[in-house]
N, C-alpha and C positions, 0 to 999 in steps of 0.2 A: 467541684470546680477548683481549679488550681489557684493558689494565691498568686497575686500579681505583685512582684517585687518592685515594680515601678510606681505603684500607687503611693501617693503621699497623703499623710493625715496630719491634722493640726496637733501640735504638742500642747495639749490642754488649751488654755486661754491665751497662749503666747502667739506671736506672729510666725513662729517657726513651724515648718512642716517637715516630717521625717518619714522615711520608708519603713516597711514592716520588719526589716532586719537591722540589727544594731551590732556593731563589733564590740565585744567585751574585751577589755585589755588587762584585766586582773592577772591572768596567767603570764602576760608579757612582762609583768613586774618581777618575775622569778620568785614564785611563792610555792615551793615544793611541799610544804606542810599541808597546804590546802589542795593542791592540784596534782601532787605526786609526780611532778616533772620539773626539771630544771630548764630555764630558758635563758640562754646567754644574750648579751646585748646584740651581738651580730645576728642571732636568730630572730630576736624581737624586731630589729630594724628591718630586716628583709620581709618579715611578716607584715609589719605596718606599711611598708611601701606597697606591697600587694593589696592591702586593704584600702589604702587611699587611692589606688588606681582602679578600684573595682566600682561597680554600680552602687554599692552600699554607701550611704551618705550619712549615717548616724553612728557616733562613737561614744563609748562609755568608759570612764576611768574614775580614779579617786586619788585623793591626797595620800592615802596610806597604802596603796597597792605597791607592795615591795618597798616600803619606806620611801616612796616617791619615785622609784625606778620607772614605773609605768609612765608617769607623766614626763619624766626627763627624756625617755626614749621617744615618746610622741613628739615632744618639743624638737628633738633632733630632726625628725622626718618633716615636721611642719616647716622648719627652716629650709630644708632641702627643696621642698615643693612650693615655697613662697606663701605659706599660710593655708588657712582652711578653705578659702575661696567662698563664693556666694552660696553654693548649694549644700555644703556640708554643715552638720550640727555636731558639736562636741559638748558632752555633759561631763562634769566632774563632780566630786563630792567633798564637802567640808567635813573634816574628821576631828574627833577628840585628839588630845595629845596621847599618843600610844604608850608613853612612859608614865605620865602622871595621872592620866584619866581625865584631865581638865576638859570639860565640855561647856565652857563659858562662852559668852558672846565675844569676848576678846580673843579666845582661842579660835573661834570661827573666822574672825577677820584675819588672823595670822595664817590660818589654813588656806584661805583664799589667796592671800598674798604669795604664799609658797607655791601654790598651783600656777598662778600667773607667771611667776618667775621661771618655773620649770618648763612650762608650755611655751614660753616666749610670746605671750599674748598680753594685750593691755586691757582686755575685758573678757568675761566669760559669757558665752551664750546661755548656758544653763548650769545650775548648780543645785545639788541636793544637800540637805542635812543628812548625814550618814550614820546609820546604826544608833538611833536614839534610844534603843533598849539599854544602852550603857549609861543612861542617865534617867531622869524622871520627866514625865510630861510637865510637871509643875516647874521644874528647873529650866527646861528648854523654852517654855512659853512665858517665863517670868520677865519682868521689866529688866532690860539690859542683858537678857539671856540670848541663847543661840538664835532663836527665831527672830527676835527684834534686830539683832546684829545683821542677819542675812537680809532682812527687809530694808535696813538702812543701806546696805550695799546695793540692793536692787534699785532703790530710789536714786542713788548716786550714779547709776548706770554701770557699775562695776560688774554686776551680773544681770543677765536678762531674766529668764524664767527661773522659778524656784520650785524645788521638789523635796520630797521626803523619801528616804530609801532605808529599808530595814527588814526585820524578820517577822516578829509577832503580828498577826493579822489584826487582832483587836486593837493593838496599839496604833497601827497604821490607820485604821478607820478613825480613831479618835483624832489623829492629826489632820486627816482629810476633812473631817467635819468642822475644823476651825475655819475653813474657807481660805486659808493662807497659801495653799499650794496648787501649782499648775499641773503637777504630775506626781505619781507615786511609783516607786520601783519595788517590786516584790521579787523574791527569788526562791526557787525550789518548792514553791507551794501552789503552783498551777502547772501541773505536768500530767502525763498519762497515769502516774502513780499517786499523785497527791493533789487534791482539789481544795485544800483548806483555804485558799485565797478567794473562793467564790463570793463570800459576802463582801469582801473588799472590792472586787470587780463590779458588783452590783451598785454599791454606794458611789463609786467613781463614775459609772455610767450615768447615774441619776444627776450627778453634780457637774458633769462636763470636765472631769479631771482625767488626764491621760494615764493609762496604765502601761508601765514598762515592765514586761515580764522577763526576768532573768533566769538563767539556768533551766531551760526547758528539758535538758537531758539529765537533770538531777545531779549535775557536776560530773557527768560521765557515764553513769550506769546505762542510760538509754541511748548513748551514742556508740560506745565501744561494745556494749552487750554485757549481760550479767555474768557470763563466764570469764570474760576478759578483764572486767573492771567492776568488781562487786562493792562499789562505794556510792553512797547517795548523800548529797549535801555535805561533802567534804569529810565524811567519816565512813567507817565500815557499815555496810548496809545489813540490817537484820535479815535472818534467813527467810521469813515470810515475804519480805519485800523482794528479795532476789528471786524467789519462786514466782511471784507475780510478774516480775520482769521477764522471766523465761517464758511464761505463758503468753505475754504480749509478743515476744519475739517469734514464738511458734505461729501465732495468728498472722503476723506480718509476712513470714516466710510462705505461708499458705497462699497469700495474695501477691507474692512476688514483690514485696515492698520492704525496703530497709527499715529496720526499727527506728533508726535515727530520723528518717524522713517523716514517719508518722509522729514521732515525738515533737519534731520541730513544727510540722504543719498543724498539730493539735493546738498549739499556742497561736499560730498565725491566723487560723481560720476563725477564731473567736472575735466577733466584732467589738467586744469590750477591750481588747488588747490593742494598743496603739502600735507597739513595736516589741520585738523579741530579741533579747540580748544573748549572743552566742560567743563564748570565750574562744580565743584563737591562740595557738602556739606555733603554727608553721604556716608558711605562705600558701601551700596547697589547700589548706583548710578553707580559705576564702572561696575558691572556686567550688570546692566540695559542698560548702554550705549553700551556695546558690543552686547547685544541682539538687540537693536534698529538698530545698524549698520549692522546687519546681517539678519534683518527681510526681507523675500521675499516681493518684491513690484511688482505688475503686471505692465507690460510695458504700459498698457492703462491708468494708473493713471497719468503718467507724463504729457501727453498733456492735460488731463482734468484739472490738477492743473494750467496749463498755461492760461486757460480761465478765471481764477479769476482776472488776472492782477497783476502787481507788481509795478506800478509806485507809488512813494510816495514822498511827499515833504521831503527833507532831510535838516533839520535846522542845517547846519554846525556851526552856531553861538553857538549852545548848547555845542559844544566841548565835546561830549560824551567820556568817558574814557574807556579803555580796562580793 
């Protein structure tokens, strides 16, 4: 059965509903170290205009994407089109100070203030605490800490829904189990090659917490192909992983299916996943993503892909960023 990109699902316990596709704007902040590509402001703006004109109604950004460039560029386009409108949902992330490492409650408030200014908004529909692996659970949940500060902003109506976004799965489960969060964003850990987020998805399904699955292509390996882009999770992919990706690609070709379509629909077809975040760098990627999301995939391909295996050492110490 083909995924329906028009289906809307609740964003956790919030009143927001979102589609199964989400535009990821990290590459539009011009982050070549992570994405191996430069994105000028002109290119970012034309891509964002195409994204906001598309059927995709969910957008993901962060305070620290390109030192704020992603948010500033979104703000320019929002001003052009007269704001988000009633149907769109924009989520951003509150970040530590990237120079000092400050992850305090006061820093979270400043981060949200910076995001509001860049985006040209007076409130945020949804905000995550971003990359909590750069602090400790005790610090973030302490009195006056990051979580309390974000909850205060939520009570004041400055932000709507509250989420947690990061890397290590055991850490994210611990935060979800506090009951404080409407959604969790995981990245690079629920793909055709890596299923280490499975326990997190199960916990969230049991608790009614939305799962936002980012980087279904492993930051490019499963989109461009292992021979064109042998990188996974923003770093060079180890040889065994590249070999598995080649085997996946061969199976997809035997069924006349693009590897990228299988990688994207793998995430979209799981009922535990509320929405899947796909990074964009060019306007044509918007239409291409919709085409990949609606490409017919024979039922026989899915069990064939499972034969390749998906166990993978997950070096949490690398602290991959979303």
